[in-house]
N, C-alpha and C positions, 0 to 999 in steps of 0.2 A: 503493500499500500504506499509506504513512505520510502520511495526509492532514492538513489543518490542525487538525482536532479531536484526532487522536492526538498531534500534536506539542504542542498546548496542554496536554493531560492529562499528557504526559511532563514538560513544563517545570514544571507545578504540582507534580507528585509529587516532582521533584528539589528544588524549593524547600522543600517540607515536610520532606523527609528531611534536608536541609542544616540547617534550623532545629533539628530534633530532635537532631542530632549536636552542634550548637553548645551547646545547653542541657545535654546530657550533660556536655560538657567544663566548662561553666561551673559546674554544680552540684558538680563534683568539684574543680576547680582555680581557680574564679573568684576574682579579686583584690579583690572588694568594691566599695563605692559609688564609691570614688575613681576606679575605672577603669570605671564604669557596668556592673558585673558583679555577680552573686551572690557571697556568701561561700562559697567551696567547702569540701567536707568535709575537705580536706587543709590548711585554714588555720585559724589562731587569730586572734581579734580582740583587739587591744591596748587598753589603757585609753584611748588617744588616738584610738581608732576606726580605726587602721591595721590592716592585714592582713598576717600573716607566715606562712611555711610552718611546719607542725607539726613538732616533733622527734619522732623515732621513740620509741615508748613501750616498745620491747623488740624481741626477735627470735623469730620463730615458725619451728619446723622441721617439725612434723607427722611427726616421726622414727618414732614407734611409737604404739601405742594409748594406753599410759600417759602418754607425753609429751604427746600431743595433748590428752588429758583435762585435764592440768595446765595446759598452755599456754592452752587456750580458757577454762578456769576463771578464770585471771588476767585475760584479755581482758574477760570478762563482769563480773568483780568491779570492774574499773576503770571500765566504763561504767555501773555500777549506782549511781553517786554523781554528784550534780550538782557544778558548779564551786564552789558555796557550801557543799558538804559534806553536803547533804540527800540521803538515799537515794531511789532511784527504781526501780520495778519494770520490768524489761525482758524478762521471759520471752517467748520467741517473737518478739521484735522486733529481733534483732540480725542485721545483714546484713554479710557480708564481701565486699568488692569487690576483685578481683584482675585482673591482666592475663590475657587469654585463654590464653596458653601456660602460665602458672603454675597456672591453674585445672585443667588436665588433670593436672599433677603431683600436686596435692592430691587430686583425685577418684580418680586411679588407685590411691592408697594405701588408699583406703576404699571400693573397689568389690569386692563379693564375689559368689561364686556360691553361691546358697542350695541347700538340700536339694531344692527344687522345680524346680531347673534354670534359675532366673532370676537375673539380676544385679541387685544393689541397691547404691546408694551411700549410706552412712550416716555422719554426723558427729554428735558429741554435742551435747546442749543445744539441739537444734532450730535451729541457726544456718543461715542461707541464704547460699549462694555465688552471687554474680552476677559477670559479666565486664564489663570496659570497657578499651577500647584507651587510654584516658586515664589509667590507673593504670600507673605505671612498672613495668617488669619487676623482680622481687624486692622488690616492696612490696605491702602489704595495707592496705586502709582498712576499719576496722570502725566501724559506726555504728548507732545506735538509730533505727529507721525513723520513730517518731512524735516524735522530738526534733529533727528537721530539717525546716524548712518549705520545700518546693519548690512554688511556686505559679506557674501560668501564667494570665494573665487576658485575656479577650477573644478567645481563639482566635487564628488566624493570618489576617491579611487580605492577600490578594494582589490587586494591581491591574494592569490591563493597559493599556498606552498604545501607540497606533499612529500618533500624530500625527508628522508629519515633524520638528517641532522637538524632540520628545522624544529621538529617536535616528534618524538618517537611514538609510533603507533597511533598517530592522529594527523588530521589535516589542519594546518594553521591558516587563518584568514587575518590579514592586516588591513587597516583602513586609515586614509589620511584625507584631510580637507583643510582648507585655509579660510579663516573668517576674521572680519574686523568689525568692531563696534565702538562708536564714540559719539557723544552728543556734540552739537555745535558749541554749546556752552553749558554751564551748569544750571541754567534756567530752561533748558529744553524739557525738563521733567521735574516733577515735585512728588513728595511723598506725603500722605495724609493718614492720620489715624481715623478709624471707623468706630462709631458708636451707634449700633443698630438695634439696641435692646427695646425700643419703644416703637411699635408700629401703630401710627394713628390712622383713623378712618379717613379715606380720601373721597373726594367728589369725582365721579366718573364722567366721561364725555357725554354719556347718554342720560345723565341726570340722576343715576342711582348712586350707590355708595359701595365701597369696598374696604374690607378690614385686612390690610396687608395684601392679600390676593383678591381677585375679583369674585363677587358673589353673583350667581345667576338668580 
């Protein structure tokens, strides 16, 4: 059933997935060139070239509609200026990265049943929520998508060795890829604390209410 060709495809697929996971972690939490890693979105670059964890820029609660509008407004205002003080246009380019569990808490508060009988999830300002297991629980990373360079060059090279001297009684696979990640400046991304313990009742677009998630 599982012949040599299937096993080889399986091994290569596992290698590709492992590399993808490693890159995701590096682009979020990488420690910079000193550790042969990208500079992650959760890091600041110091004047001496060192990399340190970003301090939290504030706390987000998503407590109710008015609060969410005000909180996200401050997030976007903060990202709308470069580190040197020059303003930058970020409309439609802001991504919020959260832990998968926290993502459901946020989306549940803004998922509504419309008059047409369909559910929609709507957040203001056209921000995009993505999830990553490499973001700590109760943390949120906000960044401007075109102000962080995440580059992978040359694809993924997988080599196979079955010589006895490579690894006795086994086949050895090696993989190599090249990646680069660095923000334009320290203000390309910000880190926030999350406080999602209170889910208030929201007004739906169809005039009904929802308590955290939408009610039919």
